[in-house]
PyMOL commands that place a pseudoatom at each C-alpha (Angstrom):
pseudoatom trace, name=CA, resn=UNK, resi=1, chain=A, elem=C, hetatm=0, pos=[108.598, -89.536, 90.204]
pseudoatom trace, name=CA, resn=UNK, resi=2, chain=A, elem=C, hetatm=0, pos=[109.446, -88.792, 86.553]
pseudoatom trace, name=CA, resn=UNK, resi=3, chain=A, elem=C, hetatm=0, pos=[107.628, -86.682, 84.002]
pseudoatom trace, name=CA, resn=UNK, resi=4, chain=A, elem=C, hetatm=0, pos=[107.865, -89.141, 81.124]
pseudoatom trace, name=CA, resn=UNK, resi=5, chain=A, elem=C, hetatm=0, pos=[104.123, -89.844, 80.818]
pseudoatom trace, name=CA, resn=UNK, resi=6, chain=A, elem=C, hetatm=0, pos=[102.837, -86.289, 80.580]
pseudoatom trace, name=CA, resn=UNK, resi=7, chain=A, elem=C, hetatm=0, pos=[101.276, -85.190, 77.274]
pseudoatom trace, name=CA, resn=UNK, resi=8, chain=A, elem=C, hetatm=0, pos=[100.933, -81.500, 78.054]
pseudoatom trace, name=CA, resn=UNK, resi=9, chain=A, elem=C, hetatm=0, pos=[103.968, -79.299, 78.153]
pseudoatom trace, name=CA, resn=UNK, resi=10, chain=A, elem=C, hetatm=0, pos=[104.251, -76.575, 80.709]
pseudoatom trace, name=CA, resn=UNK, resi=11, chain=A, elem=C, hetatm=0, pos=[105.756, -73.300, 79.638]
pseudoatom trace, name=CA, resn=UNK, resi=12, chain=A, elem=C, hetatm=0, pos=[106.258, -72.264, 83.263]
pseudoatom trace, name=CA, resn=UNK, resi=13, chain=A, elem=C, hetatm=0, pos=[104.206, -70.152, 85.666]
pseudoatom trace, name=CA, resn=UNK, resi=14, chain=A, elem=C, hetatm=0, pos=[101.062, -72.227, 85.030]
pseudoatom trace, name=CA, resn=UNK, resi=15, chain=A, elem=C, hetatm=0, pos=[100.913, -71.646, 81.274]
pseudoatom trace, name=CA, resn=UNK, resi=16, chain=A, elem=C, hetatm=0, pos=[100.179, -74.643, 79.079]
pseudoatom trace, name=CA, resn=UNK, resi=17, chain=A, elem=C, hetatm=0, pos=[100.844, -75.137, 75.394]
pseudoatom trace, name=CA, resn=UNK, resi=18, chain=A, elem=C, hetatm=0, pos=[97.840, -74.853, 73.046]
pseudoatom trace, name=CA, resn=UNK, resi=19, chain=A, elem=C, hetatm=0, pos=[97.889, -78.577, 72.259]
pseudoatom trace, name=CA, resn=UNK, resi=20, chain=A, elem=C, hetatm=0, pos=[97.029, -79.329, 75.894]
pseudoatom trace, name=CA, resn=UNK, resi=21, chain=A, elem=C, hetatm=0, pos=[93.689, -77.465, 75.875]
pseudoatom trace, name=CA, resn=UNK, resi=22, chain=A, elem=C, hetatm=0, pos=[90.370, -79.235, 75.978]
pseudoatom trace, name=CA, resn=UNK, resi=23, chain=A, elem=C, hetatm=0, pos=[87.127, -77.975, 74.533]
pseudoatom trace, name=CA, resn=UNK, resi=24, chain=A, elem=C, hetatm=0, pos=[84.787, -77.106, 77.370]
pseudoatom trace, name=CA, resn=UNK, resi=25, chain=A, elem=C, hetatm=0, pos=[81.073, -77.703, 76.843]
pseudoatom trace, name=CA, resn=UNK, resi=26, chain=A, elem=C, hetatm=0, pos=[78.539, -74.953, 77.486]
pseudoatom trace, name=CA, resn=UNK, resi=27, chain=A, elem=C, hetatm=0, pos=[77.147, -74.831, 81.024]
pseudoatom trace, name=CA, resn=UNK, resi=28, chain=A, elem=C, hetatm=0, pos=[73.462, -74.077, 81.551]
pseudoatom trace, name=CA, resn=UNK, resi=29, chain=A, elem=C, hetatm=0, pos=[71.803, -73.601, 84.940]
pseudoatom trace, name=CA, resn=UNK, resi=30, chain=A, elem=C, hetatm=0, pos=[68.318, -75.027, 85.231]
pseudoatom trace, name=CA, resn=UNK, resi=31, chain=A, elem=C, hetatm=0, pos=[66.644, -73.339, 88.175]
pseudoatom trace, name=CA, resn=UNK, resi=32, chain=A, elem=C, hetatm=0, pos=[63.289, -73.902, 89.830]
pseudoatom trace, name=CA, resn=UNK, resi=33, chain=A, elem=C, hetatm=0, pos=[61.498, -75.053, 92.947]
pseudoatom trace, name=CA, resn=UNK, resi=34, chain=A, elem=C, hetatm=0, pos=[62.397, -78.098, 95.014]
pseudoatom trace, name=CA, resn=UNK, resi=35, chain=A, elem=C, hetatm=0, pos=[58.653, -78.825, 95.149]
pseudoatom trace, name=CA, resn=UNK, resi=36, chain=A, elem=C, hetatm=0, pos=[57.700, -78.868, 91.472]
pseudoatom trace, name=CA, resn=UNK, resi=37, chain=A, elem=C, hetatm=0, pos=[54.296, -79.263, 89.889]
pseudoatom trace, name=CA, resn=UNK, resi=38, chain=A, elem=C, hetatm=0, pos=[53.852, -82.226, 87.566]
pseudoatom trace, name=CA, resn=UNK, resi=39, chain=A, elem=C, hetatm=0, pos=[54.042, -79.985, 84.489]
pseudoatom trace, name=CA, resn=UNK, resi=40, chain=A, elem=C, hetatm=0, pos=[57.203, -78.229, 85.755]
pseudoatom trace, name=CA, resn=UNK, resi=41, chain=A, elem=C, hetatm=0, pos=[58.798, -81.615, 86.452]
pseudoatom trace, name=CA, resn=UNK, resi=42, chain=A, elem=C, hetatm=0, pos=[57.976, -82.868, 82.947]
pseudoatom trace, name=CA, resn=UNK, resi=43, chain=A, elem=C, hetatm=0, pos=[59.261, -79.648, 81.331]
pseudoatom trace, name=CA, resn=UNK, resi=44, chain=A, elem=C, hetatm=0, pos=[62.475, -79.652, 83.386]
pseudoatom trace, name=CA, resn=UNK, resi=45, chain=A, elem=C, hetatm=0, pos=[63.167, -83.302, 82.569]
pseudoatom trace, name=CA, resn=UNK, resi=46, chain=A, elem=C, hetatm=0, pos=[62.657, -82.653, 78.841]
pseudoatom trace, name=CA, resn=UNK, resi=47, chain=A, elem=C, hetatm=0, pos=[64.841, -79.528, 79.067]
pseudoatom trace, name=CA, resn=UNK, resi=48, chain=A, elem=C, hetatm=0, pos=[67.658, -81.453, 80.784]
pseudoatom trace, name=CA, resn=UNK, resi=49, chain=A, elem=C, hetatm=0, pos=[67.421, -84.154, 78.116]
pseudoatom trace, name=CA, resn=UNK, resi=50, chain=A, elem=C, hetatm=0, pos=[67.520, -81.606, 75.269]
pseudoatom trace, name=CA, resn=UNK, resi=51, chain=A, elem=C, hetatm=0, pos=[70.464, -79.739, 76.816]
pseudoatom trace, name=CA, resn=UNK, resi=52, chain=A, elem=C, hetatm=0, pos=[72.461, -82.955, 77.212]
pseudoatom trace, name=CA, resn=UNK, resi=53, chain=A, elem=C, hetatm=0, pos=[71.726, -84.005, 73.632]
pseudoatom trace, name=CA, resn=UNK, resi=54, chain=A, elem=C, hetatm=0, pos=[73.044, -80.601, 72.502]
pseudoatom trace, name=CA, resn=UNK, resi=55, chain=A, elem=C, hetatm=0, pos=[76.258, -81.179, 74.475]
pseudoatom trace, name=CA, resn=UNK, resi=56, chain=A, elem=C, hetatm=0, pos=[75.620, -78.872, 77.437]
pseudoatom trace, name=CA, resn=UNK, resi=57, chain=A, elem=C, hetatm=0, pos=[76.453, -79.513, 81.071]
pseudoatom trace, name=CA, resn=UNK, resi=58, chain=A, elem=C, hetatm=0, pos=[73.410, -79.081, 83.326]
pseudoatom trace, name=CA, resn=UNK, resi=59, chain=A, elem=C, hetatm=0, pos=[74.126, -77.129, 86.519]
pseudoatom trace, name=CA, resn=UNK, resi=60, chain=A, elem=C, hetatm=0, pos=[71.475, -77.046, 89.232]
pseudoatom trace, name=CA, resn=UNK, resi=61, chain=A, elem=C, hetatm=0, pos=[70.969, -76.960, 92.975]
pseudoatom trace, name=CA, resn=UNK, resi=62, chain=A, elem=C, hetatm=0, pos=[71.192, -80.752, 93.182]
pseudoatom trace, name=CA, resn=UNK, resi=63, chain=A, elem=C, hetatm=0, pos=[68.101, -81.592, 95.226]
pseudoatom trace, name=CA, resn=UNK, resi=64, chain=A, elem=C, hetatm=0, pos=[64.476, -82.452, 94.294]
pseudoatom trace, name=CA, resn=UNK, resi=65, chain=A, elem=C, hetatm=0, pos=[61.738, -81.021, 92.110]
pseudoatom trace, name=CA, resn=UNK, resi=66, chain=A, elem=C, hetatm=0, pos=[62.929, -79.089, 89.060]
pseudoatom trace, name=CA, resn=UNK, resi=67, chain=A, elem=C, hetatm=0, pos=[66.569, -79.757, 89.991]
pseudoatom trace, name=CA, resn=UNK, resi=68, chain=A, elem=C, hetatm=0, pos=[65.995, -83.523, 90.072]
pseudoatom trace, name=CA, resn=UNK, resi=69, chain=A, elem=C, hetatm=0, pos=[63.954, -83.493, 86.873]
pseudoatom trace, name=CA, resn=UNK, resi=70, chain=A, elem=C, hetatm=0, pos=[66.547, -81.541, 84.871]
pseudoatom trace, name=CA, resn=UNK, resi=71, chain=A, elem=C, hetatm=0, pos=[69.366, -83.731, 86.171]
pseudoatom trace, name=CA, resn=UNK, resi=72, chain=A, elem=C, hetatm=0, pos=[67.372, -86.876, 85.440]
pseudoatom trace, name=CA, resn=UNK, resi=73, chain=A, elem=C, hetatm=0, pos=[66.659, -85.821, 81.864]
pseudoatom trace, name=CA, resn=UNK, resi=74, chain=A, elem=C, hetatm=0, pos=[70.297, -84.920, 81.268]
pseudoatom trace, name=CA, resn=UNK, resi=75, chain=A, elem=C, hetatm=0, pos=[71.647, -88.093, 82.890]
pseudoatom trace, name=CA, resn=UNK, resi=76, chain=A, elem=C, hetatm=0, pos=[69.247, -90.311, 80.949]
pseudoatom trace, name=CA, resn=UNK, resi=77, chain=A, elem=C, hetatm=0, pos=[70.510, -88.654, 77.752]
pseudoatom trace, name=CA, resn=UNK, resi=78, chain=A, elem=C, hetatm=0, pos=[74.131, -89.356, 78.748]
pseudoatom trace, name=CA, resn=UNK, resi=79, chain=A, elem=C, hetatm=0, pos=[74.915, -85.788, 79.832]
pseudoatom trace, name=CA, resn=UNK, resi=80, chain=A, elem=C, hetatm=0, pos=[76.970, -84.407, 82.677]
pseudoatom trace, name=CA, resn=UNK, resi=81, chain=A, elem=C, hetatm=0, pos=[75.116, -83.013, 85.695]
pseudoatom trace, name=CA, resn=UNK, resi=82, chain=A, elem=C, hetatm=0, pos=[76.552, -80.816, 88.433]
pseudoatom trace, name=CA, resn=UNK, resi=83, chain=A, elem=C, hetatm=0, pos=[74.692, -80.157, 91.675]
pseudoatom trace, name=CA, resn=UNK, resi=84, chain=A, elem=C, hetatm=0, pos=[75.742, -77.166, 93.790]
pseudoatom trace, name=CA, resn=UNK, resi=85, chain=A, elem=C, hetatm=0, pos=[74.501, -78.282, 97.206]
pseudoatom trace, name=CA, resn=UNK, resi=86, chain=A, elem=C, hetatm=0, pos=[73.525, -76.024, 100.107]
pseudoatom trace, name=CA, resn=UNK, resi=87, chain=A, elem=C, hetatm=0, pos=[74.667, -78.626, 102.636]
pseudoatom trace, name=CA, resn=UNK, resi=88, chain=A, elem=C, hetatm=0, pos=[78.019, -80.222, 103.305]
pseudoatom trace, name=CA, resn=UNK, resi=89, chain=A, elem=C, hetatm=0, pos=[77.200, -83.807, 102.278]
pseudoatom trace, name=CA, resn=UNK, resi=90, chain=A, elem=C, hetatm=0, pos=[77.552, -84.879, 98.667]
pseudoatom trace, name=CA, resn=UNK, resi=91, chain=A, elem=C, hetatm=0, pos=[75.440, -87.964, 99.298]
pseudoatom trace, name=CA, resn=UNK, resi=92, chain=A, elem=C, hetatm=0, pos=[72.408, -85.689, 99.850]
pseudoatom trace, name=CA, resn=UNK, resi=93, chain=A, elem=C, hetatm=0, pos=[72.277, -84.882, 96.125]
pseudoatom trace, name=CA, resn=UNK, resi=94, chain=A, elem=C, hetatm=0, pos=[69.529, -86.429, 94.051]
pseudoatom trace, name=CA, resn=UNK, resi=95, chain=A, elem=C, hetatm=0, pos=[70.543, -89.708, 92.352]
pseudoatom trace, name=CA, resn=UNK, resi=96, chain=A, elem=C, hetatm=0, pos=[70.877, -88.066, 88.931]
pseudoatom trace, name=CA, resn=UNK, resi=97, chain=A, elem=C, hetatm=0, pos=[73.717, -85.741, 89.944]
pseudoatom trace, name=CA, resn=UNK, resi=98, chain=A, elem=C, hetatm=0, pos=[77.051, -86.967, 88.566]
pseudoatom trace, name=CA, resn=UNK, resi=99, chain=A, elem=C, hetatm=0, pos=[79.173, -84.282, 90.265]
pseudoatom trace, name=CA, resn=UNK, resi=100, chain=A, elem=C, hetatm=0, pos=[77.821, -83.151, 93.653]
pseudoatom trace, name=CA, resn=UNK, resi=101, chain=A, elem=C, hetatm=0, pos=[79.568, -80.067, 95.003]
pseudoatom trace, name=CA, resn=UNK, resi=102, chain=A, elem=C, hetatm=0, pos=[78.686, -79.551, 98.682]
pseudoatom trace, name=CA, resn=UNK, resi=103, chain=A, elem=C, hetatm=0, pos=[79.148, -75.965, 99.815]
pseudoatom trace, name=CA, resn=UNK, resi=104, chain=A, elem=C, hetatm=0, pos=[77.811, -75.754, 103.372]
pseudoatom trace, name=CA, resn=UNK, resi=105, chain=A, elem=C, hetatm=0, pos=[76.545, -72.277, 102.403]
pseudoatom trace, name=CA, resn=UNK, resi=106, chain=A, elem=C, hetatm=0, pos=[72.811, -72.843, 102.768]
pseudoatom trace, name=CA, resn=UNK, resi=107, chain=A, elem=C, hetatm=0, pos=[70.710, -70.755, 100.392]
pseudoatom trace, name=CA, resn=UNK, resi=108, chain=A, elem=C, hetatm=0, pos=[73.716, -68.508, 99.662]
pseudoatom trace, name=CA, resn=UNK, resi=109, chain=A, elem=C, hetatm=0, pos=[74.807, -71.292, 97.321]
pseudoatom trace, name=CA, resn=UNK, resi=110, chain=A, elem=C, hetatm=0, pos=[72.196, -69.972, 94.857]
pseudoatom trace, name=CA, resn=UNK, resi=111, chain=A, elem=C, hetatm=0, pos=[74.797, -67.467, 93.685]
pseudoatom trace, name=CA, resn=UNK, resi=112, chain=A, elem=C, hetatm=0, pos=[77.163, -70.340, 92.857]
pseudoatom trace, name=CA, resn=UNK, resi=113, chain=A, elem=C, hetatm=0, pos=[74.523, -72.234, 90.873]
pseudoatom trace, name=CA, resn=UNK, resi=114, chain=A, elem=C, hetatm=0, pos=[74.271, -69.414, 88.350]
pseudoatom trace, name=CA, resn=UNK, resi=115, chain=A, elem=C, hetatm=0, pos=[77.922, -68.334, 88.625]
pseudoatom trace, name=CA, resn=UNK, resi=116, chain=A, elem=C, hetatm=0, pos=[78.822, -71.811, 87.369]
pseudoatom trace, name=CA, resn=UNK, resi=117, chain=A, elem=C, hetatm=0, pos=[76.737, -71.329, 84.220]
pseudoatom trace, name=CA, resn=UNK, resi=118, chain=A, elem=C, hetatm=0, pos=[76.787, -69.302, 81.021]
pseudoatom trace, name=CA, resn=UNK, resi=119, chain=A, elem=C, hetatm=0, pos=[72.992, -69.063, 80.669]
pseudoatom trace, name=CA, resn=UNK, resi=120, chain=A, elem=C, hetatm=0, pos=[70.022, -69.991, 82.860]
pseudoatom trace, name=CA, resn=UNK, resi=121, chain=A, elem=C, hetatm=0, pos=[66.506, -71.284, 82.326]
pseudoatom trace, name=CA, resn=UNK, resi=122, chain=A, elem=C, hetatm=0, pos=[63.908, -70.964, 85.061]
pseudoatom trace, name=CA, resn=UNK, resi=123, chain=A, elem=C, hetatm=0, pos=[61.217, -73.651, 85.158]
pseudoatom trace, name=CA, resn=UNK, resi=124, chain=A, elem=C, hetatm=0, pos=[58.558, -72.282, 87.466]
pseudoatom trace, name=CA, resn=UNK, resi=125, chain=A, elem=C, hetatm=0, pos=[60.001, -71.593, 90.879]
pseudoatom trace, name=CA, resn=UNK, resi=126, chain=A, elem=C, hetatm=0, pos=[59.598, -69.615, 94.062]
pseudoatom trace, name=CA, resn=UNK, resi=127, chain=A, elem=C, hetatm=0, pos=[61.727, -67.349, 96.298]
pseudoatom trace, name=CA, resn=UNK, resi=128, chain=A, elem=C, hetatm=0, pos=[64.966, -69.292, 95.837]
pseudoatom trace, name=CA, resn=UNK, resi=129, chain=A, elem=C, hetatm=0, pos=[64.479, -69.211, 92.082]
pseudoatom trace, name=CA, resn=UNK, resi=130, chain=A, elem=C, hetatm=0, pos=[63.939, -65.460, 92.227]
pseudoatom trace, name=CA, resn=UNK, resi=131, chain=A, elem=C, hetatm=0, pos=[67.245, -65.073, 94.048]
pseudoatom trace, name=CA, resn=UNK, resi=132, chain=A, elem=C, hetatm=0, pos=[68.995, -67.157, 91.379]
pseudoatom trace, name=CA, resn=UNK, resi=133, chain=A, elem=C, hetatm=0, pos=[67.431, -65.013, 88.646]
pseudoatom trace, name=CA, resn=UNK, resi=134, chain=A, elem=C, hetatm=0, pos=[68.588, -61.856, 90.420]
pseudoatom trace, name=CA, resn=UNK, resi=135, chain=A, elem=C, hetatm=0, pos=[72.133, -63.178, 90.853]
pseudoatom trace, name=CA, resn=UNK, resi=136, chain=A, elem=C, hetatm=0, pos=[72.251, -64.328, 87.222]
pseudoatom trace, name=CA, resn=UNK, resi=137, chain=A, elem=C, hetatm=0, pos=[71.107, -60.963, 85.870]
pseudoatom trace, name=CA, resn=UNK, resi=138, chain=A, elem=C, hetatm=0, pos=[73.552, -59.122, 88.162]
pseudoatom trace, name=CA, resn=UNK, resi=139, chain=A, elem=C, hetatm=0, pos=[76.351, -61.349, 86.780]
pseudoatom trace, name=CA, resn=UNK, resi=140, chain=A, elem=C, hetatm=0, pos=[75.369, -60.577, 83.194]
pseudoatom trace, name=CA, resn=UNK, resi=141, chain=A, elem=C, hetatm=0, pos=[73.780, -63.940, 82.358]
pseudoatom trace, name=CA, resn=UNK, resi=142, chain=A, elem=C, hetatm=0, pos=[70.747, -64.245, 80.154]
pseudoatom trace, name=CA, resn=UNK, resi=143, chain=A, elem=C, hetatm=0, pos=[67.785, -65.914, 81.862]
pseudoatom trace, name=CA, resn=UNK, resi=144, chain=A, elem=C, hetatm=0, pos=[64.763, -67.383, 80.105]
pseudoatom trace, name=CA, resn=UNK, resi=145, chain=A, elem=C, hetatm=0, pos=[61.597, -68.853, 81.548]
pseudoatom trace, name=CA, resn=UNK, resi=146, chain=A, elem=C, hetatm=0, pos=[59.899, -72.109, 80.645]
pseudoatom trace, name=CA, resn=UNK, resi=147, chain=A, elem=C, hetatm=0, pos=[56.349, -72.414, 81.938]
pseudoatom trace, name=CA, resn=UNK, resi=148, chain=A, elem=C, hetatm=0, pos=[55.046, -69.965, 84.513]
pseudoatom trace, name=CA, resn=UNK, resi=149, chain=A, elem=C, hetatm=0, pos=[57.752, -67.587, 85.744]
pseudoatom trace, name=CA, resn=UNK, resi=150, chain=A, elem=C, hetatm=0, pos=[58.147, -67.226, 89.529]
pseudoatom trace, name=CA, resn=UNK, resi=151, chain=A, elem=C, hetatm=0, pos=[57.053, -63.563, 89.260]
pseudoatom trace, name=CA, resn=UNK, resi=152, chain=A, elem=C, hetatm=0, pos=[55.592, -61.366, 86.556]
pseudoatom trace, name=CA, resn=UNK, resi=153, chain=A, elem=C, hetatm=0, pos=[57.063, -58.219, 85.040]
pseudoatom trace, name=CA, resn=UNK, resi=154, chain=A, elem=C, hetatm=0, pos=[60.668, -59.457, 85.121]
pseudoatom trace, name=CA, resn=UNK, resi=155, chain=A, elem=C, hetatm=0, pos=[61.076, -58.816, 81.389]
pseudoatom trace, name=CA, resn=UNK, resi=156, chain=A, elem=C, hetatm=0, pos=[62.526, -62.281, 80.774]
pseudoatom trace, name=CA, resn=UNK, resi=157, chain=A, elem=C, hetatm=0, pos=[62.022, -64.150, 77.497]
pseudoatom trace, name=CA, resn=UNK, resi=158, chain=A, elem=C, hetatm=0, pos=[59.196, -66.705, 77.681]
pseudoatom trace, name=CA, resn=UNK, resi=159, chain=A, elem=C, hetatm=0, pos=[60.399, -69.881, 75.985]
pseudoatom trace, name=CA, resn=UNK, resi=160, chain=A, elem=C, hetatm=0, pos=[57.848, -72.002, 74.133]
pseudoatom trace, name=CA, resn=UNK, resi=161, chain=A, elem=C, hetatm=0, pos=[58.921, -75.550, 74.993]
pseudoatom trace, name=CA, resn=UNK, resi=162, chain=A, elem=C, hetatm=0, pos=[61.901, -77.517, 76.376]
pseudoatom trace, name=CA, resn=UNK, resi=163, chain=A, elem=C, hetatm=0, pos=[63.592, -77.906, 72.989]
pseudoatom trace, name=CA, resn=UNK, resi=164, chain=A, elem=C, hetatm=0, pos=[63.292, -74.192, 72.201]
pseudoatom trace, name=CA, resn=UNK, resi=165, chain=A, elem=C, hetatm=0, pos=[64.557, -73.410, 75.710]
pseudoatom trace, name=CA, resn=UNK, resi=166, chain=A, elem=C, hetatm=0, pos=[67.600, -75.663, 75.240]
pseudoatom trace, name=CA, resn=UNK, resi=167, chain=A, elem=C, hetatm=0, pos=[68.498, -74.059, 71.909]
pseudoatom trace, name=CA, resn=UNK, resi=168, chain=A, elem=C, hetatm=0, pos=[67.988, -70.555, 73.324]
pseudoatom trace, name=CA, resn=UNK, resi=169, chain=A, elem=C, hetatm=0, pos=[70.191, -71.379, 76.340]
pseudoatom trace, name=CA, resn=UNK, resi=170, chain=A, elem=C, hetatm=0, pos=[73.054, -72.643, 74.177]
pseudoatom trace, name=CA, resn=UNK, resi=171, chain=A, elem=C, hetatm=0, pos=[72.831, -69.581, 71.937]
pseudoatom trace, name=CA, resn=UNK, resi=172, chain=A, elem=C, hetatm=0, pos=[72.984, -67.288, 74.980]
pseudoatom trace, name=CA, resn=UNK, resi=173, chain=A, elem=C, hetatm=0, pos=[75.810, -69.337, 76.556]
pseudoatom trace, name=CA, resn=UNK, resi=174, chain=A, elem=C, hetatm=0, pos=[77.843, -68.953, 73.369]
pseudoatom trace, name=CA, resn=UNK, resi=175, chain=A, elem=C, hetatm=0, pos=[77.194, -65.193, 73.361]
pseudoatom trace, name=CA, resn=UNK, resi=176, chain=A, elem=C, hetatm=0, pos=[78.233, -64.963, 77.028]
pseudoatom trace, name=CA, resn=UNK, resi=177, chain=A, elem=C, hetatm=0, pos=[81.412, -66.905, 76.314]
pseudoatom trace, name=CA, resn=UNK, resi=178, chain=A, elem=C, hetatm=0, pos=[82.218, -64.771, 73.252]
pseudoatom trace, name=CA, resn=UNK, resi=179, chain=A, elem=C, hetatm=0, pos=[81.765, -61.558, 75.251]
pseudoatom trace, name=CA, resn=UNK, resi=180, chain=A, elem=C, hetatm=0, pos=[84.499, -62.730, 77.608]
for i in range(1, 180): cmd.bond("trace and resi %d" % i, "trace and resi %d" % (i + 1))
show_as sticks, trace
zoom trace
């Protein structure tokens, strides 16, 4: 098989010339409960939509509730959605997930949800959301809350509405990326 159709040029040892790079969009984790209240669902859907319109990839746990709402909003706006699944079957993802990534790790996959992002926004939530917040903070990610946070006294910024949350998340993602 020949190499005549390749546009990127390898410099050896895995290095690629600068003209072969692609611009990667910001990645924002939207975290929250699988059983969402109506207001959390509405907020998460609007947040996903706003993030997609701003060019961000929405990363979530890939199942129902807040995860479904954020993915739905992003998908309806033409955005890319990634679901980090606790199980080993991609077909178990909600229908709004474009890229399901089954892990087979159970709840331990929560670390991967935030590790795959550059900022995170919590929309309500419960124990799993708290673990994602803890992992995100330990990894140096900024985390904001939209709606009622899953616990008080976490010293996280309270974001006013989905649009403000989307803009805040992209600002924090850019700062995370710039910090290296």
